[in-house]
All heavy atoms as TSV, in Angstrom:
chain	resi	resn	atom	element	x	y	z
A	1	MET	N	N	22.301	5.479	-37.152
A	1	MET	CA	C	22.673	4.777	-35.951
A	1	MET	C	C	22.154	3.337	-36.049
A	1	MET	O	O	21.067	3.100	-36.526
A	1	MET	CB	C	22.099	5.469	-34.724
A	1	MET	CG	C	22.391	4.703	-33.475
A	1	MET	SD	S	22.600	5.620	-31.979
A	1	MET	CE	C	21.073	6.151	-31.455
A	2	LYS	N	N	22.960	2.371	-35.594
A	2	LYS	CA	C	22.580	0.969	-35.647
A	2	LYS	C	C	21.848	0.564	-34.377
A	2	LYS	O	O	22.294	0.842	-33.269
A	2	LYS	CB	C	23.807	0.085	-35.782
A	2	LYS	CG	C	24.542	0.246	-37.077
A	2	LYS	CD	C	25.763	-0.664	-37.103
A	2	LYS	CE	C	26.554	-0.480	-38.369
A	2	LYS	NZ	N	27.763	-1.339	-38.365
A	3	GLU	N	N	20.702	-0.117	-34.564
A	3	GLU	CA	C	19.947	-0.690	-33.450
A	3	GLU	C	C	20.008	-2.210	-33.620
A	3	GLU	O	O	19.350	-2.771	-34.499
A	3	GLU	CB	C	18.495	-0.212	-33.492
A	3	GLU	CG	C	17.603	-0.877	-32.485
A	3	GLU	CD	C	16.125	-0.602	-32.745
A	3	GLU	OE1	O	15.793	0.264	-33.575
A	3	GLU	OE2	O	15.310	-1.284	-32.123
A	4	TYR	N	N	20.837	-2.885	-32.805
A	4	TYR	CA	C	20.996	-4.330	-32.918
A	4	TYR	C	C	19.770	-5.038	-32.357
A	4	TYR	O	O	19.207	-4.630	-31.342
A	4	TYR	CB	C	22.269	-4.785	-32.211
A	4	TYR	CG	C	23.510	-4.402	-32.989
A	4	TYR	CD1	C	24.186	-3.225	-32.713
A	4	TYR	CD2	C	23.963	-5.201	-34.028
A	4	TYR	CE1	C	25.311	-2.871	-33.436
A	4	TYR	CE2	C	25.086	-4.851	-34.764
A	4	TYR	CZ	C	25.749	-3.684	-34.460
A	4	TYR	OH	O	26.848	-3.334	-35.192
A	5	LEU	N	N	19.362	-6.109	-33.032
A	5	LEU	CA	C	18.138	-6.823	-32.683
A	5	LEU	C	C	18.450	-8.231	-32.201
A	5	LEU	O	O	19.402	-8.863	-32.665
A	5	LEU	CB	C	17.228	-6.933	-33.906
A	5	LEU	CG	C	16.912	-5.644	-34.660
A	5	LEU	CD1	C	16.116	-5.957	-35.910
A	5	LEU	CD2	C	16.156	-4.688	-33.767
A	6	ASN	N	N	17.627	-8.722	-31.299
A	6	ASN	CA	C	17.655	-10.132	-30.925
A	6	ASN	C	C	16.726	-10.858	-31.883
A	6	ASN	O	O	15.682	-10.325	-32.259
A	6	ASN	CB	C	17.164	-10.320	-29.493
A	6	ASN	CG	C	18.127	-9.739	-28.481
A	6	ASN	OD1	O	19.337	-9.866	-28.636
A	6	ASN	ND2	N	17.606	-9.096	-27.467
A	7	PHE	N	N	17.098	-12.061	-32.279
A	7	PHE	CA	C	16.241	-12.819	-33.180
A	7	PHE	C	C	16.383	-14.299	-32.887
A	7	PHE	O	O	17.363	-14.750	-32.295
A	7	PHE	CB	C	16.586	-12.521	-34.640
A	7	PHE	CG	C	17.898	-13.116	-35.090
A	7	PHE	CD1	C	17.922	-14.287	-35.813
A	7	PHE	CD2	C	19.093	-12.502	-34.780
A	7	PHE	CE1	C	19.118	-14.848	-36.204
A	7	PHE	CE2	C	20.294	-13.047	-35.182
A	7	PHE	CZ	C	20.313	-14.230	-35.894
A	8	ASP	N	N	15.389	-15.064	-33.291
A	8	ASP	CA	C	15.372	-16.509	-33.133
A	8	ASP	C	C	15.503	-17.122	-34.519
A	8	ASP	O	O	14.557	-17.088	-35.309
A	8	ASP	CB	C	14.066	-16.927	-32.464
A	8	ASP	CG	C	13.978	-18.416	-32.205
A	8	ASP	OD1	O	14.875	-19.173	-32.645
A	8	ASP	OD2	O	12.992	-18.828	-31.574
A	9	ALA	N	N	16.676	-17.667	-34.822
A	9	ALA	CA	C	16.944	-18.214	-36.157
A	9	ALA	C	C	16.019	-19.376	-36.499
A	9	ALA	O	O	15.774	-19.639	-37.671
A	9	ALA	CB	C	18.393	-18.641	-36.263
A	10	SER	N	N	15.479	-20.052	-35.492
A	10	SER	CA	C	14.570	-21.169	-35.777
A	10	SER	C	C	13.265	-20.686	-36.412
A	10	SER	O	O	12.540	-21.465	-37.018
A	10	SER	CB	C	14.268	-21.959	-34.500
A	10	SER	OG	O	13.488	-21.196	-33.604
A	11	LYS	N	N	12.993	-19.398	-36.295
A	11	LYS	CA	C	11.793	-18.809	-36.905
A	11	LYS	C	C	12.108	-18.146	-38.236
A	11	LYS	O	O	11.272	-17.467	-38.807
A	11	LYS	CB	C	11.166	-17.789	-35.949
A	11	LYS	CG	C	10.660	-18.415	-34.675
A	11	LYS	CD	C	10.053	-17.384	-33.766
A	11	LYS	CE	C	9.582	-18.050	-32.479
A	11	LYS	NZ	N	9.045	-17.081	-31.543
A	12	GLY	N	N	13.341	-18.322	-38.708
A	12	GLY	CA	C	13.752	-17.721	-39.972
A	12	GLY	C	C	14.471	-16.400	-39.745
A	12	GLY	O	O	14.489	-15.864	-38.641
A	13	TYR	N	N	15.075	-15.925	-40.800
A	13	TYR	CA	C	15.816	-14.668	-40.739
A	13	TYR	C	C	14.920	-13.535	-41.222
A	13	TYR	O	O	14.357	-13.608	-42.308
A	13	TYR	CB	C	17.073	-14.747	-41.590
A	13	TYR	CG	C	18.052	-15.768	-41.071
A	13	TYR	CD1	C	18.212	-16.988	-41.709
A	13	TYR	CD2	C	18.801	-15.516	-39.933
A	13	TYR	CE1	C	19.109	-17.927	-41.230
A	13	TYR	CE2	C	19.692	-16.450	-39.442
A	13	TYR	CZ	C	19.837	-17.655	-40.096
A	13	TYR	OH	O	20.713	-18.580	-39.612
A	14	PRO	N	N	14.799	-12.479	-40.440
A	14	PRO	CA	C	13.929	-11.366	-40.831
A	14	PRO	C	C	14.518	-10.576	-42.003
A	14	PRO	O	O	15.730	-10.513	-42.185
A	14	PRO	CB	C	13.868	-10.508	-39.571
A	14	PRO	CG	C	15.136	-10.791	-38.849
A	14	PRO	CD	C	15.464	-12.228	-39.156
A	15	THR	N	N	13.639	-10.016	-42.799
A	15	THR	CA	C	14.049	-9.129	-43.881
A	15	THR	C	C	13.155	-7.901	-43.890
A	15	THR	O	O	11.976	-7.974	-43.564
A	15	THR	CB	C	13.971	-9.814	-45.267
A	15	THR	OG1	O	12.622	-10.175	-45.539
A	15	THR	CG2	C	14.859	-11.037	-45.331
A	16	ASP	N	N	13.755	-6.790	-44.233
A	16	ASP	CA	C	13.031	-5.531	-44.379
A	16	ASP	C	C	13.999	-4.543	-45.016
A	16	ASP	O	O	15.209	-4.747	-44.986
A	16	ASP	CB	C	12.541	-5.014	-43.031
A	16	ASP	CG	C	11.341	-4.073	-43.154
A	16	ASP	OD1	O	11.022	-3.649	-44.286
A	16	ASP	OD2	O	10.735	-3.769	-42.116
A	17	ARG	N	N	13.495	-3.503	-45.577
A	17	ARG	CA	C	14.341	-2.533	-46.280
A	17	ARG	C	C	15.378	-1.873	-45.382
A	17	ARG	O	O	16.421	-1.447	-45.852
A	17	ARG	CB	C	13.484	-1.478	-46.950
A	17	ARG	CG	C	12.602	-2.055	-48.024
A	17	ARG	CD	C	12.900	-1.427	-49.343
A	17	ARG	NE	N	12.049	-1.996	-50.377
A	17	ARG	CZ	C	12.526	-2.651	-51.420
A	17	ARG	NH1	N	13.810	-2.799	-51.578
A	17	ARG	NH2	N	11.715	-3.142	-52.318
A	18	ASP	N	N	15.104	-1.787	-44.068
A	18	ASP	CA	C	16.058	-1.126	-43.171
A	18	ASP	C	C	16.809	-2.105	-42.261
A	18	ASP	O	O	17.477	-1.694	-41.325
A	18	ASP	CB	C	15.364	-0.050	-42.347
A	18	ASP	CG	C	14.286	-0.586	-41.425
A	18	ASP	OD1	O	13.886	-1.757	-41.577
A	18	ASP	OD2	O	13.831	0.167	-40.549
A	19	LEU	N	N	16.731	-3.428	-42.555
A	19	LEU	CA	C	17.452	-4.429	-41.775
A	19	LEU	C	C	18.709	-4.878	-42.510
A	19	LEU	O	O	18.692	-5.058	-43.728
A	19	LEU	CB	C	16.578	-5.658	-41.518
A	19	LEU	CG	C	15.446	-5.506	-40.519
A	19	LEU	CD1	C	14.704	-6.829	-40.370
A	19	LEU	CD2	C	15.951	-5.038	-39.177
A	20	PHE	N	N	19.781	-5.073	-41.752
A	20	PHE	CA	C	21.064	-5.473	-42.307
A	20	PHE	C	C	21.642	-6.627	-41.496
A	20	PHE	O	O	21.410	-6.728	-40.292
A	20	PHE	CB	C	22.056	-4.301	-42.264
A	20	PHE	CG	C	21.659	-3.155	-43.133
A	20	PHE	CD1	C	20.726	-2.229	-42.693
A	20	PHE	CD2	C	22.211	-3.002	-44.395
A	20	PHE	CE1	C	20.343	-1.155	-43.495
A	20	PHE	CE2	C	21.839	-1.940	-45.201
A	20	PHE	CZ	C	20.899	-1.024	-44.753
A	21	TYR	N	N	22.408	-7.477	-42.173
A	21	TYR	CA	C	23.149	-8.552	-41.526
A	21	TYR	C	C	24.607	-8.147	-41.468
A	21	TYR	O	O	25.173	-7.753	-42.481
A	21	TYR	CB	C	22.996	-9.861	-42.308
A	21	TYR	CG	C	21.599	-10.394	-42.233
A	21	TYR	CD1	C	20.667	-10.078	-43.209
A	21	TYR	CD2	C	21.202	-11.180	-41.163
A	21	TYR	CE1	C	19.370	-10.547	-43.126
A	21	TYR	CE2	C	19.897	-11.645	-41.081
A	21	TYR	CZ	C	18.993	-11.330	-42.055
A	21	TYR	OH	O	17.708	-11.776	-41.970
A	22	GLU	N	N	25.193	-8.245	-40.295
A	22	GLU	CA	C	26.594	-7.893	-40.105
A	22	GLU	C	C	27.371	-9.161	-39.778
A	22	GLU	O	O	27.009	-9.901	-38.859
A	22	GLU	CB	C	26.721	-6.895	-38.961
A	22	GLU	CG	C	28.130	-6.440	-38.692
A	22	GLU	CD	C	28.176	-5.444	-37.553
A	22	GLU	OE1	O	27.534	-4.373	-37.665
A	22	GLU	OE2	O	28.843	-5.739	-36.552
A	23	CYS	N	N	28.429	-9.421	-40.523
A	23	CYS	CA	C	29.284	-10.574	-40.293
A	23	CYS	C	C	30.385	-10.177	-39.316
A	23	CYS	O	O	31.116	-9.222	-39.569
A	23	CYS	CB	C	29.886	-11.063	-41.613
A	23	CYS	SG	S	30.989	-12.480	-41.405
A	24	THR	N	N	30.496	-10.908	-38.216
A	24	THR	CA	C	31.525	-10.587	-37.237
A	24	THR	C	C	32.870	-11.209	-37.617
A	24	THR	O	O	33.874	-10.940	-36.962
A	24	THR	CB	C	31.109	-11.037	-35.823
A	24	THR	OG1	O	30.889	-12.446	-35.817
A	24	THR	CG2	C	29.847	-10.313	-35.383
A	25	ILE	N	N	32.904	-12.013	-38.668
A	25	ILE	CA	C	34.166	-12.588	-39.143
A	25	ILE	C	C	34.914	-11.574	-40.009
A	25	ILE	O	O	36.070	-11.257	-39.751
A	25	ILE	CB	C	33.926	-13.888	-39.943
A	25	ILE	CG1	C	33.277	-14.946	-39.059
A	25	ILE	CG2	C	35.232	-14.402	-40.548
A	25	ILE	CD1	C	32.777	-16.167	-39.800
A	26	CYS	N	N	34.236	-11.056	-41.041
A	26	CYS	CA	C	34.910	-10.139	-41.981
A	26	CYS	C	C	34.509	-8.677	-41.790
A	26	CYS	O	O	35.123	-7.791	-42.368
A	26	CYS	CB	C	34.638	-10.566	-43.425
A	26	CYS	SG	S	32.917	-10.389	-43.958
A	27	GLY	N	N	33.473	-8.418	-40.996
A	27	GLY	CA	C	33.058	-7.043	-40.726
A	27	GLY	C	C	32.132	-6.434	-41.766
A	27	GLY	O	O	31.728	-5.287	-41.637
A	28	SER	N	N	31.776	-7.195	-42.795
A	28	SER	CA	C	30.888	-6.680	-43.847
A	28	SER	C	C	29.440	-6.645	-43.370
A	28	SER	O	O	29.031	-7.443	-42.529
A	28	SER	CB	C	30.933	-7.590	-45.081
A	28	SER	OG	O	32.210	-7.640	-45.631
A	29	SER	N	N	28.675	-5.736	-43.946
A	29	SER	CA	C	27.233	-5.677	-43.731
A	29	SER	C	C	26.534	-5.901	-45.061
A	29	SER	O	O	26.988	-5.418	-46.095
A	29	SER	CB	C	26.815	-4.319	-43.164
A	29	SER	OG	O	27.253	-4.176	-41.836
A	30	VAL	N	N	25.425	-6.649	-45.003
A	30	VAL	CA	C	24.659	-6.986	-46.201
A	30	VAL	C	C	23.204	-6.614	-45.946
A	30	VAL	O	O	22.627	-7.023	-44.934
A	30	VAL	CB	C	24.750	-8.501	-46.512
A	30	VAL	CG1	C	23.950	-8.851	-47.733
A	30	VAL	CG2	C	26.201	-8.927	-46.675
A	31	PRO	N	N	22.589	-5.836	-46.844
A	31	PRO	CA	C	21.160	-5.530	-46.684
A	31	PRO	C	C	20.340	-6.814	-46.729
A	31	PRO	O	O	20.652	-7.738	-47.486
A	31	PRO	CB	C	20.837	-4.648	-47.893
A	31	PRO	CG	C	22.154	-4.141	-48.377
A	31	PRO	CD	C	23.158	-5.192	-48.027
A	32	SER	N	N	19.305	-6.896	-45.925
A	32	SER	CA	C	18.478	-8.110	-45.887
A	32	SER	C	C	17.477	-8.168	-47.030
A	32	SER	O	O	16.934	-9.225	-47.320
A	32	SER	CB	C	17.724	-8.191	-44.556
A	32	SER	OG	O	16.738	-7.183	-44.477
A	33	HIS	N	N	17.231	-7.057	-47.672
A	33	HIS	CA	C	16.249	-6.994	-48.764
A	33	HIS	C	C	16.934	-6.364	-49.972
A	33	HIS	O	O	17.289	-5.195	-49.943
A	33	HIS	CB	C	15.054	-6.154	-48.321
A	33	HIS	CG	C	13.895	-6.243	-49.241
A	33	HIS	ND1	N	13.803	-5.509	-50.391
A	33	HIS	CD2	C	12.783	-7.002	-49.187
A	33	HIS	CE1	C	12.673	-5.787	-51.009
A	33	HIS	NE2	N	12.045	-6.705	-50.298
A	34	LEU	N	N	17.129	-7.165	-51.013
A	34	LEU	CA	C	17.901	-6.712	-52.175
A	34	LEU	C	C	17.180	-6.986	-53.481
A	34	LEU	O	O	16.339	-7.873	-53.566
A	34	LEU	CB	C	19.242	-7.470	-52.228
A	34	LEU	CG	C	20.209	-7.258	-51.087
A	34	LEU	CD1	C	21.301	-8.312	-51.142
A	34	LEU	CD2	C	20.810	-5.882	-51.190
A	35	ASP	N	N	17.575	-6.243	-54.512
A	35	ASP	CA	C	17.119	-6.515	-55.868
A	35	ASP	C	C	18.120	-7.403	-56.601
A	35	ASP	O	O	17.799	-8.021	-57.600
A	35	ASP	CB	C	16.931	-5.209	-56.641
A	35	ASP	CG	C	15.804	-4.363	-56.060
A	35	ASP	OD1	O	14.829	-4.936	-55.545
A	35	ASP	OD2	O	15.919	-3.124	-56.106
A	36	VAL	N	N	19.361	-7.446	-56.091
A	36	VAL	CA	C	20.446	-8.238	-56.674
A	36	VAL	C	C	21.075	-9.056	-55.551
A	36	VAL	O	O	21.317	-8.538	-54.464
A	36	VAL	CB	C	21.523	-7.325	-57.306
A	36	VAL	CG1	C	22.612	-8.143	-57.965
A	36	VAL	CG2	C	20.909	-6.355	-58.293
A	37	SER	N	N	21.358	-10.320	-55.777
A	37	SER	CA	C	21.962	-11.176	-54.757
A	37	SER	C	C	23.354	-10.692	-54.387
A	37	SER	O	O	24.097	-10.210	-55.237
A	37	SER	CB	C	22.058	-12.612	-55.277
A	37	SER	OG	O	20.776	-13.117	-55.550
A	38	MET	N	N	23.690	-10.832	-53.102
A	38	MET	CA	C	25.038	-10.477	-52.654
A	38	MET	C	C	25.335	-11.135	-51.320
A	38	MET	O	O	24.423	-11.592	-50.630
A	38	MET	CB	C	25.228	-8.965	-52.577
A	38	MET	CG	C	24.525	-8.263	-51.436
A	38	MET	SD	S	24.781	-6.472	-51.366
A	38	MET	CE	C	26.466	-6.336	-50.892
A	39	GLY	N	N	26.613	-11.163	-50.969
A	39	GLY	CA	C	27.034	-11.742	-49.709
A	39	GLY	C	C	28.138	-10.915	-49.089
A	39	GLY	O	O	28.643	-9.970	-49.697
A	40	CYS	N	N	28.531	-11.318	-47.893
A	40	CYS	CA	C	29.641	-10.630	-47.232
A	40	CYS	C	C	30.953	-11.091	-47.867
A	40	CYS	O	O	30.983	-12.036	-48.652
A	40	CYS	CB	C	29.609	-10.883	-45.730
A	40	CYS	SG	S	29.971	-12.563	-45.204
A	41	LYS	N	N	32.044	-10.438	-47.503
A	41	LYS	CA	C	33.352	-10.713	-48.110
A	41	LYS	C	C	33.792	-12.161	-47.927
A	41	LYS	O	O	34.395	-12.745	-48.812
A	41	LYS	CB	C	34.413	-9.784	-47.533
A	41	LYS	CG	C	34.225	-8.340	-47.930
A	41	LYS	CD	C	35.258	-7.462	-47.245
A	41	LYS	CE	C	34.959	-6.001	-47.498
A	41	LYS	NZ	N	35.874	-5.127	-46.761
A	42	CYS	N	N	33.512	-12.764	-46.764
A	42	CYS	CA	C	33.964	-14.132	-46.496
A	42	CYS	C	C	32.899	-15.182	-46.841
A	42	CYS	O	O	33.120	-16.368	-46.629
A	42	CYS	CB	C	34.410	-14.267	-45.044
A	42	CYS	SG	S	33.086	-14.189	-43.816
A	43	ARG	N	N	31.768	-14.730	-47.347
A	43	ARG	CA	C	30.658	-15.599	-47.785
A	43	ARG	C	C	29.957	-16.327	-46.636
A	43	ARG	O	O	29.284	-17.325	-46.851
A	43	ARG	CB	C	31.114	-16.602	-48.837
A	43	ARG	CG	C	31.780	-15.982	-50.056
A	43	ARG	CD	C	30.896	-15.094	-50.838
A	43	ARG	NE	N	30.071	-15.890	-51.733
A	43	ARG	CZ	C	29.164	-15.402	-52.536
A	43	ARG	NH1	N	28.971	-14.117	-52.579
A	43	ARG	NH2	N	28.448	-16.167	-53.302
A	44	ASN	N	N	30.096	-15.830	-45.427
A	44	ASN	CA	C	29.347	-16.378	-44.295
A	44	ASN	C	C	27.867	-16.030	-44.438
A	44	ASN	O	O	27.006	-16.820	-44.056
A	44	ASN	CB	C	29.901	-15.819	-42.976
A	44	ASN	CG	C	29.201	-16.391	-41.768
A	44	ASN	OD1	O	28.942	-17.587	-41.700
A	44	ASN	ND2	N	28.885	-15.536	-40.816
A	45	ILE	N	N	27.582	-14.865	-44.993
A	45	ILE	CA	C	26.208	-14.398	-45.210
A	45	ILE	C	C	25.981	-14.281	-46.706
A	45	ILE	O	O	26.815	-13.736	-47.427
A	45	ILE	CB	C	25.986	-13.007	-44.574
A	45	ILE	CG1	C	26.276	-13.039	-43.079
A	45	ILE	CG2	C	24.579	-12.495	-44.859
A	45	ILE	CD1	C	26.361	-11.662	-42.438
A	46	PHE	N	N	24.830	-14.797	-47.160
A	46	PHE	CA	C	24.458	-14.625	-48.561
A	46	PHE	C	C	22.961	-14.380	-48.649
A	46	PHE	O	O	22.174	-15.150	-48.088
A	46	PHE	CB	C	24.836	-15.851	-49.401
A	46	PHE	CG	C	24.591	-15.634	-50.866
A	46	PHE	CD1	C	25.460	-14.852	-51.618
A	46	PHE	CD2	C	23.481	-16.169	-51.487
A	46	PHE	CE1	C	25.234	-14.622	-52.970
A	46	PHE	CE2	C	23.241	-15.942	-52.839
A	46	PHE	CZ	C	24.118	-15.176	-53.573
A	47	VAL	N	N	22.571	-13.307	-49.321
A	47	VAL	CA	C	21.167	-12.978	-49.538
A	47	VAL	C	C	20.861	-13.231	-51.016
A	47	VAL	O	O	21.450	-12.593	-51.892
A	47	VAL	CB	C	20.847	-11.514	-49.146
A	47	VAL	CG1	C	19.390	-11.188	-49.433
A	47	VAL	CG2	C	21.168	-11.275	-47.678
A	48	ASP	N	N	19.966	-14.168	-51.266
A	48	ASP	CA	C	19.573	-14.554	-52.619
A	48	ASP	C	C	18.324	-13.763	-52.996
A	48	ASP	O	O	17.228	-14.069	-52.524
A	48	ASP	CB	C	19.301	-16.050	-52.669
A	48	ASP	CG	C	19.048	-16.569	-54.062
A	48	ASP	OD1	O	18.549	-15.795	-54.916
A	48	ASP	OD2	O	19.319	-17.752	-54.304
A	49	ALA	N	N	18.500	-12.754	-53.813
A	49	ALA	CA	C	17.392	-11.871	-54.189
A	49	ALA	C	C	16.348	-12.599	-55.031
A	49	ALA	O	O	15.156	-12.334	-54.911
A	49	ALA	CB	C	17.916	-10.658	-54.943
A	50	ASP	N	N	16.780	-13.534	-55.878
A	50	ASP	CA	C	15.847	-14.249	-56.754
A	50	ASP	C	C	14.853	-15.090	-55.968
A	50	ASP	O	O	13.679	-15.169	-56.325
A	50	ASP	CB	C	16.604	-15.145	-57.735
A	50	ASP	CG	C	17.447	-14.346	-58.711
A	50	ASP	OD1	O	17.079	-13.183	-59.002
A	50	ASP	OD2	O	18.479	-14.865	-59.170
A	51	TYR	N	N	15.311	-15.736	-54.906
A	51	TYR	CA	C	14.453	-16.619	-54.120
A	51	TYR	C	C	14.036	-16.019	-52.780
A	51	TYR	O	O	13.288	-16.648	-52.031
A	51	TYR	CB	C	15.141	-17.966	-53.896
A	51	TYR	CG	C	15.277	-18.759	-55.175
A	51	TYR	CD1	C	16.459	-18.766	-55.891
A	51	TYR	CD2	C	14.202	-19.477	-55.679
A	51	TYR	CE1	C	16.584	-19.475	-57.075
A	51	TYR	CE2	C	14.306	-20.188	-56.858
A	51	TYR	CZ	C	15.499	-20.184	-57.552
A	51	TYR	OH	O	15.614	-20.884	-58.721
A	52	GLY	N	N	14.520	-14.834	-52.468
A	52	GLY	CA	C	14.156	-14.182	-51.211
A	52	GLY	C	C	14.649	-14.945	-49.989
A	52	GLY	O	O	13.970	-14.997	-48.982
A	53	ARG	N	N	15.847	-15.541	-50.104
A	53	ARG	CA	C	16.400	-16.348	-49.021
A	53	ARG	C	C	17.664	-15.715	-48.455
A	53	ARG	O	O	18.448	-15.114	-49.185
A	53	ARG	CB	C	16.787	-17.735	-49.515
A	53	ARG	CG	C	15.636	-18.653	-49.703
A	53	ARG	CD	C	16.147	-20.041	-49.952
A	53	ARG	NE	N	16.747	-20.119	-51.282
A	53	ARG	CZ	C	16.586	-21.132	-52.109
A	53	ARG	NH1	N	15.883	-22.176	-51.738
A	53	ARG	NH2	N	17.137	-21.123	-53.288
A	54	VAL	N	N	17.840	-15.940	-47.157
A	54	VAL	CA	C	19.071	-15.552	-46.479
A	54	VAL	C	C	19.759	-16.845	-46.050
A	54	VAL	O	O	19.147	-17.687	-45.410
A	54	VAL	CB	C	18.782	-14.673	-45.244
A	54	VAL	CG1	C	20.066	-14.355	-44.497
A	54	VAL	CG2	C	18.053	-13.406	-45.644
A	55	SER	N	N	21.027	-17.005	-46.415
A	55	SER	CA	C	21.799	-18.184	-46.024
A	55	SER	C	C	22.940	-17.739	-45.121
A	55	SER	O	O	23.669	-16.809	-45.453
A	55	SER	CB	C	22.390	-18.875	-47.253
A	55	SER	OG	O	21.369	-19.314	-48.110
A	56	ILE	N	N	23.074	-18.433	-44.002
A	56	ILE	CA	C	24.121	-18.131	-43.037
A	56	ILE	C	C	24.906	-19.413	-42.781
A	56	ILE	O	O	24.315	-20.438	-42.437
A	56	ILE	CB	C	23.537	-17.623	-41.697
A	56	ILE	CG1	C	22.561	-16.464	-41.902
A	56	ILE	CG2	C	24.641	-17.278	-40.719
A	56	ILE	CD1	C	23.153	-15.177	-42.384
A	57	LYS	N	N	26.217	-19.374	-42.933
A	57	LYS	CA	C	27.044	-20.553	-42.668
A	57	LYS	C	C	27.322	-20.716	-41.171
A	57	LYS	O	O	27.223	-21.799	-40.638
A	57	LYS	CB	C	28.364	-20.468	-43.431
A	57	LYS	CG	C	28.201	-20.641	-44.927
A	57	LYS	CD	C	29.544	-20.591	-45.612
A	57	LYS	CE	C	29.362	-20.720	-47.118
A	57	LYS	NZ	N	30.630	-20.556	-47.837
A	58	GLN	N	N	27.716	-19.627	-40.518
A	58	GLN	CA	C	28.037	-19.659	-39.088
A	58	GLN	C	C	27.138	-18.671	-38.356
A	58	GLN	O	O	27.466	-17.498	-38.223
A	58	GLN	CB	C	29.507	-19.330	-38.860
A	58	GLN	CG	C	30.446	-20.353	-39.455
A	58	GLN	CD	C	31.892	-20.016	-39.177
A	58	GLN	OE1	O	32.249	-19.664	-38.060
A	58	GLN	NE2	N	32.723	-20.125	-40.213
A	59	GLU	N	N	26.028	-19.185	-37.888
A	59	GLU	CA	C	24.991	-18.348	-37.280
A	59	GLU	C	C	25.494	-17.530	-36.088
A	59	GLU	O	O	25.066	-16.401	-35.880
A	59	GLU	CB	C	23.851	-19.255	-36.835
A	59	GLU	CG	C	22.652	-18.527	-36.336
A	59	GLU	CD	C	21.566	-19.511	-35.989
A	59	GLU	OE1	O	21.088	-20.200	-36.900
A	59	GLU	OE2	O	21.231	-19.581	-34.795
A	60	LYS	N	N	26.427	-18.067	-35.330
A	60	LYS	CA	C	26.944	-17.355	-34.148
A	60	LYS	C	C	27.821	-16.175	-34.532
A	60	LYS	O	O	28.193	-15.375	-33.686
A	60	LYS	CB	C	27.723	-18.311	-33.250
A	60	LYS	CG	C	26.836	-19.342	-32.599
A	60	LYS	CD	C	27.618	-20.259	-31.704
A	60	LYS	CE	C	26.678	-21.272	-31.083
A	60	LYS	NZ	N	27.379	-22.202	-30.203
A	61	GLU	N	N	28.144	-16.063	-35.805
A	61	GLU	CA	C	29.038	-15.002	-36.279
A	61	GLU	C	C	28.297	-13.898	-37.033
A	61	GLU	O	O	28.867	-13.247	-37.892
A	61	GLU	CB	C	30.131	-15.606	-37.173
A	61	GLU	CG	C	31.003	-16.612	-36.485
A	61	GLU	CD	C	31.822	-16.032	-35.339
A	61	GLU	OE1	O	32.070	-14.811	-35.311
A	61	GLU	OE2	O	32.210	-16.815	-34.450
A	62	ILE	N	N	27.021	-13.709	-36.719
A	62	ILE	CA	C	26.272	-12.613	-37.345
A	62	ILE	C	C	25.543	-11.801	-36.291
A	62	ILE	O	O	25.263	-12.276	-35.201
A	62	ILE	CB	C	25.254	-13.105	-38.406
A	62	ILE	CG1	C	24.117	-13.871	-37.739
A	62	ILE	CG2	C	25.919	-13.901	-39.478
A	62	ILE	CD1	C	22.876	-13.987	-38.601
A	63	LYS	N	N	25.253	-10.577	-36.677
A	63	LYS	CA	C	24.383	-9.684	-35.911
A	63	LYS	C	C	23.392	-9.099	-36.899
A	63	LYS	O	O	23.716	-8.904	-38.071
A	63	LYS	CB	C	25.175	-8.553	-35.262
A	63	LYS	CG	C	26.161	-8.993	-34.216
A	63	LYS	CD	C	26.879	-7.782	-33.654
A	63	LYS	CE	C	27.898	-8.171	-32.604
A	63	LYS	NZ	N	28.590	-6.982	-32.091
A	64	ILE	N	N	22.203	-8.826	-36.428
A	64	ILE	CA	C	21.194	-8.164	-37.275
A	64	ILE	C	C	20.919	-6.803	-36.663
A	64	ILE	O	O	20.770	-6.675	-35.441
A	64	ILE	CB	C	19.891	-8.996	-37.336
A	64	ILE	CG1	C	20.168	-10.346	-37.987
A	64	ILE	CG2	C	18.823	-8.238	-38.122
A	64	ILE	CD1	C	18.964	-11.264	-38.017
A	65	TYR	N	N	20.887	-5.796	-37.529
A	65	TYR	CA	C	20.600	-4.465	-37.017
A	65	TYR	C	C	19.672	-3.700	-37.952
A	65	TYR	O	O	19.554	-3.993	-39.123
A	65	TYR	CB	C	21.887	-3.658	-36.774
A	65	TYR	CG	C	22.694	-3.309	-38.002
A	65	TYR	CD1	C	22.465	-2.126	-38.694
A	65	TYR	CD2	C	23.703	-4.142	-38.462
A	65	TYR	CE1	C	23.222	-1.785	-39.809
A	65	TYR	CE2	C	24.466	-3.810	-39.567
A	65	TYR	CZ	C	24.214	-2.625	-40.242
A	65	TYR	OH	O	24.949	-2.299	-41.333
A	66	ARG	N	N	18.997	-2.725	-37.363
A	66	ARG	CA	C	18.126	-1.813	-38.072
A	66	ARG	C	C	18.889	-0.498	-38.182
A	66	ARG	O	O	19.450	-0.019	-37.201
A	66	ARG	CB	C	16.820	-1.618	-37.318
A	66	ARG	CG	C	15.793	-0.759	-38.041
A	66	ARG	CD	C	14.473	-0.720	-37.294
A	66	ARG	NE	N	13.945	-2.022	-36.958
A	66	ARG	CZ	C	13.268	-2.821	-37.790
A	66	ARG	NH1	N	13.048	-2.457	-39.023
A	66	ARG	NH2	N	12.802	-3.978	-37.385
A	67	GLU	N	N	18.933	0.056	-39.370
A	67	GLU	CA	C	19.626	1.336	-39.593
A	67	GLU	C	C	18.623	2.457	-39.369
A	67	GLU	O	O	17.658	2.601	-40.102
A	67	GLU	CB	C	20.190	1.384	-41.010
A	67	GLU	CG	C	21.049	2.574	-41.286
A	67	GLU	CD	C	22.387	2.526	-40.551
A	67	GLU	OE1	O	23.092	1.528	-40.661
A	67	GLU	OE2	O	22.685	3.521	-39.866
A	68	ASN	N	N	18.868	3.241	-38.340
A	68	ASN	CA	C	18.009	4.390	-38.023
A	68	ASN	C	C	18.672	5.662	-38.530
A	68	ASN	O	O	19.865	5.852	-38.356
A	68	ASN	CB	C	17.776	4.491	-36.511
A	68	ASN	CG	C	17.021	3.315	-35.969
A	68	ASN	OD1	O	16.112	2.804	-36.600
A	68	ASN	ND2	N	17.417	2.847	-34.806
A	69	ALA	N	N	17.872	6.510	-39.126
A	69	ALA	CA	C	18.399	7.781	-39.665
A	69	ALA	C	C	18.730	8.763	-38.564
A	69	ALA	O	O	18.332	8.705	-37.488
A	69	ALA	CB	C	17.387	8.401	-40.610
């Protein structure tokens, strides 16, 4: 089950093994903590595993959620 979170982007984007970024443009979800870099289908969200960075092009078009078992 998804638990959507409120966050303040000015404090950075949170990462954790159970946190995901959801793009409201293309509908893709991207894990916030990865061993390999990846992004959503439209490239609005990109998680750089090498540098531990999350890049968002259109901040208003994302949601962050925690995946609960």
